[in-house]
C-alpha positions as CSV (number, residue, x, y, z in Angstrom):
1,M,10.9,32.0,41.2
2,G,8.8,29.8,43.2
3,K,6.7,26.5,42.1
4,V,2.7,26.1,42.2
5,I,2.1,22.6,42.9
6,W,-1.0,20.8,41.3
7,K,-2.2,17.3,41.7
8,P,-1.4,14.8,39.4
9,G,-1.9,15.4,35.4
10,T,-2.2,15.3,32.1
11,M,0.7,17.7,31.2
12,I,3.0,16.9,28.4
13,Y,2.1,19.3,26.4
14,P,2.5,20.3,23.2
15,L,0.5,17.0,21.5
16,P,0.3,15.9,18.2
17,A,-3.4,17.3,16.9
18,V,-4.6,13.4,15.1
19,M,-7.2,12.5,13.0
20,V,-8.4,8.2,13.2
21,S,-10.0,7.1,11.1
22,C,-11.3,3.5,11.3
23,G,-13.5,0.8,9.9
24,A,-13.7,-1.9,7.9
25,V,-16.8,-1.1,5.1
26,P,-18.5,1.9,4.6
27,E,-21.2,1.9,7.0
28,E,-19.0,2.2,9.5
29,Y,-16.2,4.8,8.9
30,N,-15.6,7.1,11.4
31,I,-13.1,9.9,12.8
32,I,-11.6,10.3,15.5
33,T,-9.6,13.3,17.0
34,I,-6.4,12.3,19.4
35,S,-3.5,14.0,21.2
36,W,-2.8,10.9,23.4
37,T,-1.0,9.1,20.2
38,G,3.1,8.6,19.8
39,T,5.9,7.2,18.6
40,I,6.9,3.7,20.9
41,C,10.0,1.9,18.0
42,T,11.4,2.1,15.8
43,D,12.1,-1.9,14.5
44,P,9.2,-2.6,13.8
45,A,7.9,1.1,13.3
46,M,5.0,0.4,16.9
47,C,3.0,3.1,17.9
48,Y,-0.2,4.2,20.3
49,I,-3.7,5.9,20.2
50,S,-4.8,5.8,24.1
51,V,-8.7,6.2,23.9
52,R,-12.3,5.9,26.1
53,P,-13.6,2.6,25.7
54,G,-17.4,5.3,26.5
55,R,-16.0,6.2,22.4
56,H,-17.6,5.5,19.3
57,S,-14.4,4.9,17.6
58,Y,-13.4,2.3,20.4
59,E,-15.6,-0.4,19.6
60,I,-15.0,-0.2,15.9
61,I,-10.9,-0.4,16.2
62,K,-11.0,-3.1,18.9
63,K,-13.3,-5.0,16.1
64,N,-10.8,-5.2,13.2
65,G,-8.5,-4.4,15.3
66,E,-6.5,-1.7,12.7
67,Y,-6.7,2.2,11.9
68,V,-5.3,5.3,10.1
69,I,-3.8,8.7,11.8
70,N,-3.8,10.7,9.9
71,L,-1.3,13.8,10.4
72,T,-3.9,17.2,10.7
73,T,-2.8,20.5,9.3
74,K,-4.0,24.7,9.7
75,S,-6.9,23.9,7.3
76,L,-7.8,20.5,8.8
77,A,-8.1,22.7,12.6
78,F,-11.6,22.7,12.2
79,A,-12.8,19.4,11.2
80,T,-9.9,18.3,13.5
81,D,-11.9,19.7,16.6
82,W,-15.0,19.2,15.5
83,C,-14.5,15.0,14.7
84,G,-13.3,15.4,18.7
85,V,-16.3,16.5,19.7
86,K,-19.2,15.3,18.3
87,S,-19.7,11.5,18.4
88,G,-19.9,8.7,15.6
89,S,-22.9,7.8,16.5
90,K,-25.3,10.2,16.0
91,H,-22.5,12.2,13.0
92,K,-21.2,11.0,9.4
93,K,-18.4,13.1,9.6
94,F,-16.8,12.1,6.9
95,E,-19.1,13.6,4.9
96,E,-20.0,16.6,7.1
97,M,-17.0,17.5,7.5
98,R,-16.5,17.3,3.9
99,L,-13.4,14.7,4.4
100,T,-12.5,12.6,1.5
101,P,-12.0,8.9,2.9
102,I,-9.2,6.3,1.0
103,T,-8.7,3.8,0.1
104,A,-5.2,2.4,2.1
105,S,-2.5,0.0,1.5
106,K,-2.3,-3.2,3.3
107,V,-5.4,-2.0,6.3
108,K,-9.3,-1.8,5.6
109,A,-9.9,1.1,7.1
110,P,-9.6,4.5,4.6
111,M,-6.9,7.1,4.9
112,I,-8.1,11.1,4.8
113,E,-6.8,11.9,1.5
114,E,-6.9,15.6,2.8
115,S,-4.3,14.6,5.6
116,P,-0.2,15.0,4.2
117,V,0.4,12.3,6.2
118,N,-1.6,8.4,6.7
119,I,-0.3,5.8,9.2
120,E,-1.5,2.5,9.2
121,C,-1.7,0.5,11.8
122,V,-2.4,-2.9,13.3
123,V,-2.9,-3.2,16.6
124,K,-1.2,-6.1,18.8
125,Q,-2.5,-4.5,22.2
126,I,-4.5,-4.0,23.6
127,I,-3.8,-1.9,27.6
128,E,-6.7,-1.5,29.7
129,L,-5.2,1.1,31.4
130,G,-7.8,3.7,33.4
131,S,-10.4,6.2,32.1
132,H,-7.6,4.9,29.0
133,H,-7.2,2.0,26.9
134,M,-4.0,2.2,25.3
135,F,-3.6,0.8,21.8
136,I,-0.3,-0.2,20.9
137,S,0.3,-0.9,17.2
138,E,3.2,-1.5,14.6
139,V,3.1,0.6,11.5
140,V,2.5,-1.4,8.7
141,A,2.4,1.6,5.8
142,V,3.5,5.4,5.6
143,N,1.7,7.8,3.2
144,A,3.1,11.1,1.8
145,D,1.2,13.7,-0.3
146,E,3.4,14.2,-3.0
147,R,2.3,18.1,-2.7
148,Y,4.6,18.0,0.0
149,I,8.1,16.1,-1.6
150,D,10.9,18.2,-2.7
151,E,11.6,17.4,-6.7
152,R,15.1,18.2,-6.1
153,T,15.8,16.4,-2.8
154,G,13.3,14.2,-2.1
155,L,13.0,15.8,1.0
156,F,9.1,15.4,2.7
157,R,8.1,19.4,3.7
158,L,6.2,18.3,6.1
159,N,5.7,21.7,7.5
160,D,5.4,24.0,4.0
161,A,1.1,21.7,5.0
162,V,0.8,23.2,8.4
163,P,1.1,21.4,11.4
164,V,-1.4,20.9,14.0
165,C,-0.5,20.5,17.5
166,Y,-2.6,20.5,21.0
167,S,-1.5,22.3,24.3
168,H,-3.4,22.5,27.1
169,G,-6.3,22.4,25.2
170,K,-5.8,25.0,22.7
171,Y,-4.7,24.0,19.0
172,Y,-1.2,25.9,17.3
173,E,-0.3,25.3,14.1
174,T,3.6,24.7,14.6
175,G,6.3,27.3,14.3
176,N,9.3,29.1,12.8
177,L,12.9,26.3,13.0
178,I,15.0,26.8,15.5
179,G,17.5,23.5,15.0
180,K,17.7,19.7,13.4
181,F,18.4,16.5,14.7
182,G,21.6,17.2,16.7
183,F,22.4,20.6,15.4
184,S,24.1,21.0,19.2
185,V,26.8,18.5,18.2
186,E,27.6,19.7,14.7
187,K,31.0,21.3,14.1
188,K,30.8,24.0,12.1
189,K,31.6,24.1,8.5
190,K,34.6,25.8,7.9
191,R,34.3,28.7,5.3
192,D,35.2,28.4,2.1
193,L,37.4,31.4,1.3
194,R,38.3,31.3,-2.0
195,H,34.2,33.3,-2.2
C-alpha cells in the first residue's frame, strides 16, 4: 500500500478543542475556540495558543497579556463550536451560550465555570509566524472542578467529564483507556498465590 503526497499543511491530529476566555473587564469578556494549543515546558509550566491577528480576541489578549484556557467536554461541544465560528465583535458569547464567567485566582480574564479545568495564563512572548501568531505563556494557576476529584485516592478523573478533541474538522469525545504512561516497559506484578 502506497502513500498519497499532499502539499504541506496542518495534519497533526487529534488536537484539544479548548475555549480560551479573555478580557480584563466584563464589557470586553470574550471566548475564542482554539485547537492550536499545547504544553511546551514543565518548569516553569508553559503553554501556547496560536491565533489569527484578524480574530476579535487577538487584540484583547495582546492588550491584556493574559487569558484562560478552558478544557471542553461533550456537554460543551455545541458551545465550543459556536464560539469558534461566531465573532465576539457581534456576539456576547458568555450570554448567548449561557456560560458562566467566574473570577480567576491570578489573572483578570474570566474562567468558564462549566469547564472541568481552567488554566490561567500570562503571555511571555508573541511570535509572528505568518497566518497565526503564537502566544507563548506561563501557566500561573490551574483550577480543577472538585466533582472530578476522587475522594478516596485524590486523583483527578478528567475522563469522567468526557473531554472533546478536534480531528481534521470534526469533534470527537475521548474513547477507551488503552494504557498509561510507561505501560510498555512496566514489569508485570506477580500474582498473589495465596488466593
